[in-house]
C-alpha positions, 0 to 999 in steps of 0.5 A: 777907154785909154790904152795901158790903163786897167778898165776897172780904173774909172775916171774919178779914181784915175783923177784921185790917183793922179792928185795924190802925193807922196804919203797920201793914202788910199783905202781899198775896202770890202763890201761890208766896210762903212765906206760912205760914212768913212769916206765923208771925212776923206780928202775926196769926200765920197767913196768910189766904187770898183765892181770887183774883188779887193785883190783885183782892185789892188792889182789895178791900183798898184799897176798905176801907183807906187807904194811908199817904201821910205817908211815902215808899214806902207800897207795896213790891213784890218785885224780880225776881231778876236784873233788879231794875229790871224791872217784873213783869207783875202789878205793872204791872197794879196800877199804875193801882189804886195811882195812884188811891190816890195812890201808886206802888210801890217795889221791895225785893230778894227776901230784904229783902221776906221780912224786912219781910213778917215784921214785917207785921200779916198776910199774905194769900195769893192764888191769883195764879199770876204770879211777883212778885205780892207787895205790902206796903201800909202803912195810912194814916189817914182824916181826918174831914171838917171843917165 
């Protein structure tokens, strides 16, 4: 255990977050997401596990990682099949957390989401049981305080 780090963030995830640079992406996925097959194409190469829901995982990750606010669409979610304008329950629940980071999510069609996820740095598989609890976060920068 370390002080100030959410206990859900294990050493492998902490290392990935530290290695990621500006513009790198992390996938936070629900329990139905094909994490192992998608993660095999990522920089990290294997999926990591967080034994919690997707919103709780986002909270832990966003406590350490800034979101990119320089470019549009820093957070992507998977659109619902047959209802691309619909807002999945888990995405609606995450909205206030994302708003605190200064961003909102944008939807991607299911297969476009999978393709983008394959180019991510790492995939984090959560225990989220609700469908469409999938997020891609683009890492931002921390700007030092200037005197």
